[in-house]
matplotlib code that plots the C-alpha trace (Angstrom):
import matplotlib.pyplot as plt

x = [79.0, 77.4, 79.0, 76.5, 72.9, 72.3, 71.2, 68.9, 71.3, 72.1, 68.2, 67.9, 71.0, 69.4, 66.0, 68.0, 68.2, 67.7, 65.1, 63.2, 63.0, 59.7, 58.4, 60.1, 58.2, 56.7, 58.3, 61.6, 63.9, 67.8, 69.8, 72.7, 72.0, 74.7, 72.8, 69.2, 70.1, 73.7, 75.7, 75.6, 79.6, 82.3, 83.5, 79.3, 79.9, 82.8, 80.9, 77.4, 79.6, 80.9, 77.5, 75.8, 79.0, 78.1, 74.4, 74.9, 77.6, 76.8, 77.1, 77.4, 80.7, 79.5, 78.7, 81.4, 83.8, 81.5, 82.1, 86.1, 86.0, 84.2, 86.5, 89.3, 88.4, 87.2, 90.9, 92.1, 90.0, 91.3, 94.6, 94.6, 93.4, 96.0, 94.0, 96.8, 95.5, 91.9, 93.0, 95.3, 92.3, 89.9, 93.0, 93.4, 89.7, 89.8, 92.7, 90.8, 87.7, 89.6, 92.9, 93.3, 93.6, 96.8, 95.9, 94.6, 98.2, 99.9, 97.8, 97.8, 101.5, 101.8, 99.7, 101.7, 104.6, 102.6, 102.6, 106.4, 105.5, 107.9, 108.4, 104.8, 104.5, 107.4, 105.4, 102.2, 104.0, 105.9, 102.6, 101.4, 104.1, 103.3, 99.8, 101.1, 104.9, 104.4, 102.9, 105.7, 104.1, 104.2, 107.9, 108.7, 107.2, 109.0, 112.6, 111.6, 110.6, 114.1, 115.8, 114.2, 115.3, 118.8, 118.5, 120.3, 121.0, 117.5, 116.4, 118.7, 117.2, 113.9, 115.3, 117.1, 114.2, 112.0, 114.9, 115.3, 111.6, 110.7, 113.3, 111.5, 113.3, 112.1, 113.5, 116.9, 116.6, 115.8, 118.7, 121.0, 120.2]
y = [115.3, 118.4, 118.3, 115.6, 116.9, 118.3, 114.7, 112.1, 109.3, 110.5, 110.5, 106.9, 105.3, 106.7, 105.3, 101.9, 100.5, 101.4, 102.0, 104.0, 102.2, 101.4, 105.1, 105.1, 107.2, 104.9, 104.6, 105.5, 102.5, 102.0, 103.0, 101.2, 97.0, 96.0, 97.9, 96.3, 92.8, 91.6, 89.2, 85.6, 85.5, 87.9, 86.5, 87.0, 91.0, 91.3, 89.3, 91.7, 94.6, 93.6, 92.6, 96.0, 97.8, 95.8, 96.8, 100.2, 100.3, 104.4, 105.1, 108.7, 109.8, 109.9, 106.0, 104.9, 106.9, 105.0, 101.6, 102.2, 103.0, 99.6, 98.0, 99.8, 98.6, 95.2, 94.8, 95.8, 93.5, 90.8, 91.9, 91.7, 88.0, 87.2, 86.3, 88.2, 87.0, 88.3, 91.2, 92.4, 91.6, 94.1, 96.8, 96.7, 97.1, 99.6, 101.9, 101.3, 102.8, 105.6, 106.2, 109.4, 107.9, 107.4, 105.7, 103.0, 102.5, 102.3, 99.5, 97.5, 97.8, 96.4, 93.2, 92.9, 92.8, 89.9, 88.1, 88.3, 90.5, 93.1, 95.1, 95.6, 96.5, 99.3, 100.6, 100.8, 102.5, 105.1, 105.8, 106.5, 108.9, 110.7, 111.7, 112.9, 113.0, 113.9, 110.2, 108.6, 105.5, 105.1, 106.3, 103.7, 100.9, 102.0, 102.0, 98.1, 97.3, 98.2, 96.6, 93.6, 93.7, 94.7, 98.0, 99.9, 103.2, 103.6, 102.4, 105.3, 108.4, 107.4, 106.8, 109.8, 112.0, 110.5, 111.7, 114.9, 115.5, 113.4, 110.4, 107.4, 104.7, 102.5, 104.8, 104.9, 100.8, 100.6, 102.9, 100.7, 97.8]
z = [96.4, 95.4, 91.9, 91.1, 92.3, 88.8, 88.1, 89.5, 90.3, 93.8, 94.7, 93.1, 94.9, 98.3, 97.8, 96.6, 100.1, 103.7, 106.4, 104.1, 100.9, 102.0, 101.0, 97.6, 95.1, 92.7, 89.4, 91.4, 91.0, 92.2, 89.3, 90.6, 90.3, 92.6, 95.9, 94.4, 95.6, 97.8, 95.8, 96.9, 97.0, 96.5, 93.3, 91.9, 92.9, 90.4, 88.2, 88.8, 88.3, 84.9, 83.6, 84.9, 83.1, 79.5, 79.8, 80.3, 77.4, 76.8, 80.1, 81.4, 82.8, 86.6, 86.6, 84.3, 87.3, 90.1, 88.3, 87.8, 91.5, 92.4, 90.3, 92.2, 95.6, 94.5, 92.7, 96.1, 97.9, 96.0, 96.2, 100.1, 99.5, 97.6, 94.6, 92.4, 89.2, 89.5, 91.3, 88.3, 85.7, 87.9, 88.5, 84.7, 84.3, 86.4, 84.9, 81.6, 82.9, 84.4, 83.2, 85.0, 88.3, 89.4, 92.3, 90.0, 88.3, 91.2, 92.7, 89.1, 89.7, 93.0, 91.5, 88.6, 90.6, 93.2, 89.8, 89.0, 86.2, 87.2, 84.0, 83.9, 87.5, 86.7, 83.5, 85.6, 87.9, 86.0, 84.7, 88.1, 88.2, 85.6, 86.5, 90.1, 90.3, 93.8, 95.1, 97.6, 97.6, 93.5, 93.9, 96.7, 94.8, 91.6, 93.5, 94.9, 91.5, 90.1, 92.9, 92.4, 88.8, 90.1, 88.4, 90.8, 89.5, 88.4, 92.3, 93.7, 91.9, 93.1, 96.3, 96.7, 95.4, 98.5, 100.8, 100.0, 100.3, 103.7, 104.3, 105.9, 107.6, 104.5, 102.0, 104.2, 104.3, 100.6, 99.4, 101.9, 99.8]

ax = plt.figure().add_subplot(projection="3d")
ax.plot(x, y, z, "-o")
ax.set_aspect("equal")
plt.show()
């Protein structure tokens, strides 16, 4: 990302690992510890991410964005693994570190829904839609959550918006429900 070339972080990151790390200039150490040594387990990766973020409490915004994205990625991985409690914790943390990214809120909604915390899923997903009104995935998920809660009118409102803009078989099927 060319906007980050005004500081030393991309250079330090480049020298963190790889075939050319043996030629790392003296004194230039990797700035991102998760790439310095591989985690022994998947859960250790998340722990190390949290420790690093705590050690760098006053971290610069670009580092905080990086941690937020990695927490999002790890939370999504946990979600795919069916580890919903852990996924929710990392996705919630990601929204705290980077609340401006709507997809994090959508993912948090999915995790909360998987834990049968549907009201929380609705809240997180509504916030995602506040950040990006055109997010069809968030809107579709919100319709699903309203259906789970038997809030038919709310579900219909969201589904009609989706169908008016770009109808899919999923949207039409949900409207049928």
